[in-house]
C-alpha positions in Angstrom: -0.1 0.1 0.0 1.6 3.3 -1.1 1.9 6.2 1.3 -0.5 9.0 1.0 0.5 12.0 -0.9 1.9 15.1 0.8 0.1 18.3 -0.3 2.3 20.9 -1.7 2.0 24.6 -2.8 2.1 23.7 -6.6 -1.2 24.9 -7.6 -1.1 27.8 -5.2 2.2 28.9 -6.8 0.9 28.8 -10.2 -2.0 31.0 -9.3 0.3 33.4 -7.5 2.7 33.7 -10.6 -0.4 34.5 -12.7 -0.9 37.5 -10.5 -3.5 36.1 -7.8 -2.9 37.6 -4.4 -5.5 35.5 -2.5 -5.6 31.9 -3.5 -8.4 29.8 -1.8 -9.0 26.1 -1.6 -12.4 24.5 -1.2 -13.4 20.8 -0.4 -16.6 19.2 0.7 -17.1 16.6 3.3 -20.0 14.3 4.0 -20.9 13.1 0.5 -21.4 9.5 1.7 -23.2 9.5 5.0 -26.9 8.3 5.2 -27.7 11.3 7.7 -26.9 14.9 8.1 -25.8 17.7 5.9 -22.8 17.8 3.4 -20.5 20.5 4.5 -17.6 22.4 2.6 -14.7 24.4 3.9 -12.7 27.1 2.2 -9.5 28.7 3.2 -7.3 31.5 1.6 -3.5 31.6 1.6 -1.6 34.7 1.3 1.5 34.6 -1.0 4.2 35.5 1.0 3.4 33.9 4.5 4.2 30.2 5.3 2.5 28.7 8.5 3.9 25.8 10.3 1.0 23.8 9.6 1.7 23.7 5.8 4.1 20.8 6.8 1.7 18.8 8.6 -1.8 19.2 7.0 -3.1 16.3 4.9 -6.4 15.2 3.3 -8.9 14.9 6.4 -9.5 11.4 5.6 -5.9 10.2 6.4 -5.7 11.9 9.7 -6.8 11.1 13.2 -9.7 12.9 14.9 -7.1 14.3 17.3 -4.8 15.7 14.5 -7.8 17.1 12.5 -8.8 18.9 15.9 -5.2 20.5 16.4 -4.8 21.2 12.7 -8.2 22.8 12.4 -7.4 25.2 15.2 -4.2 26.2 13.8 -5.6 26.8 10.3 -8.4 29.0 11.7 -6.2 31.0 13.9 -3.8 31.9 11.0 -5.8 32.4 7.7 -9.4 33.4 6.5 -11.7 30.5 6.2 -15.5 29.7 6.0 -17.9 26.9 6.2 -20.9 26.3 3.8 -23.8 23.6 4.4 -26.3 22.0 2.1 -29.1 20.2 4.4 -30.2 16.8 4.2 -33.5 18.1 2.8 -31.6 19.9 0.1 -29.5 16.8 -0.8 -32.9 14.8 -1.2 -34.6 17.6 -3.3 -31.6 18.5 -5.8 -29.3 15.3 -5.5 -26.1 15.0 -3.8 -23.8 16.4 -6.8 -25.7 19.7 -7.0 -25.7 19.9 -3.1 -21.9 19.5 -3.1 -21.7 22.3 -5.4 -24.2 24.4 -3.4 -22.4 23.9 -0.1 -19.0 25.2 -1.9 -20.6 28.0 -3.2 -22.2 29.1 0.3 -18.7 28.7 1.9 -17.2 30.9 -0.7 -19.8 33.5 -0.1 -19.2 33.4 3.6 -15.6 34.4 3.3 -14.6 37.8 4.7 -12.7 38.6 1.5 -13.0 37.6 -2.2 -10.4 35.2 -3.6 -8.5 36.1 -6.7 -8.2 32.2 -7.6 -10.0 29.1 -6.2 -8.6 25.6 -6.3 -11.4 23.1 -6.1 -11.4 19.5 -5.3 -12.6 18.1 -8.4 -15.7 20.0 -9.0 -16.2 23.0 -11.5 -17.9 26.0 -10.0 -19.7 28.7 -11.9 -17.3 31.4 -10.6 -14.3 33.1 -12.1 -10.8 31.7 -11.5 -11.9 28.2 -10.4 -9.4 25.5 -11.0 -10.7 21.8 -10.5 -8.0 19.4 -9.2 -8.7 15.7 -8.9 -7.5 14.7 -5.6 -7.0 18.3 -4.7 -7.6 17.5 -1.2 -4.4 15.1 -1.2 -2.3 17.3 -3.6 -2.8 21.0 -2.5 -2.2 22.6 0.8 -5.2 24.9 0.6 -7.7 22.2 -0.5 -6.3 19.9 2.2 -6.8 22.6 4.9 -10.3 23.1 3.7 -10.9 19.4 4.0 -9.8 19.5 7.6 -11.9 22.6 8.7 -15.0 21.1 7.1 -14.6 17.7 8.5 -14.0 18.9 12.2 -17.1 21.3 11.9 -19.2 18.5 10.4 -18.2 16.0 13.0 -19.1 18.4 15.7 -22.7 18.8 14.2 -23.1 15.2 14.2 -22.0 14.7 17.7 -24.7 17.3 18.5 -27.2 15.3 16.6 -26.2 12.3 18.4 -27.5 13.9 21.6 -30.8 14.8 19.7 -31.5 11.6 18.0 -30.5 8.8 20.1 -30.0 5.1 18.9 -28.0 5.7 15.7 -24.5 6.1 17.0 -24.0 9.3 15.2 -21.3 10.3 17.7 -19.2 7.3 16.3 -20.5 6.9 12.9 -21.2 10.7 12.0 -23.9 9.5 9.8 -21.6 7.1 7.5 -23.1 3.9 6.6 -21.3 1.5 9.1 -22.7 -1.9 9.7 -24.1 -0.9 13.1 -25.6 2.4 11.8 -27.4 0.2 9.0 -28.5 -2.3 11.6 -30.1 0.6 14.0 -31.7 2.0 10.9 -33.2 -1.2 10.0 -34.5 -1.8 13.7 -35.7 1.8 14.3 -36.4 3.4 10.9 -35.0 6.8 9.8 -35.0 9.8 12.0 -35.6 13.3 11.0 -32.0 14.0 9.5 -31.8 10.9 7.4 -31.4 11.4 3.7 -34.6 9.8 2.3 -33.2 9.9 -1.1 -30.2 7.4 -0.3 -31.2 3.9 -0.9 -30.5 2.3 2.4 -32.8 4.9 4.1 -35.5 4.9 1.2 -35.8 1.1 1.7 -36.3 1.5 5.5 -38.6 4.4 4.9 -40.9 2.1 2.9 -41.0 -0.2 5.5 -42.3 2.4 8.2 
């Protein structure tokens, strides 16, 4: 099994060389869960500063929870960032791919400044200066940082939902389709934040 890639500033430097001063990375998390929203993070990197977390940031999927929490705190303390959401109702209404774009656009709208260039994790966006990069969260420092802040924020929300909707293990599975989550879904039926358009939920909804 090969080691995970180390994100670099390759794409950010290309944008800076082309005249962009504020380069943003945007990524979304929570695509696969059966419950809860999809969330996007966006961070903006300045051209002539380098923060220590650049060396340790990775795609959020390859980090431990403790590593994500520590990195998210460092990122949020040093660079402009924002979070955007698309709810489970919106996912059911428009589909997961449009919802992914929607939460990215909402995150960018929430920024305190307008980026000159945007590196997106694979998705094209109807904005100027967007560069979609396949596996951007593994290859770009800015996109990896965005994935970390989004993952931490969404996980915190799912822990709060765990207190509100007992019996599904949201504190542990964060809404993802683990065997235990699917078993509890079969036993209890869906709760208000389950995505009715996703097959495992739709099947149990029919039963109930």
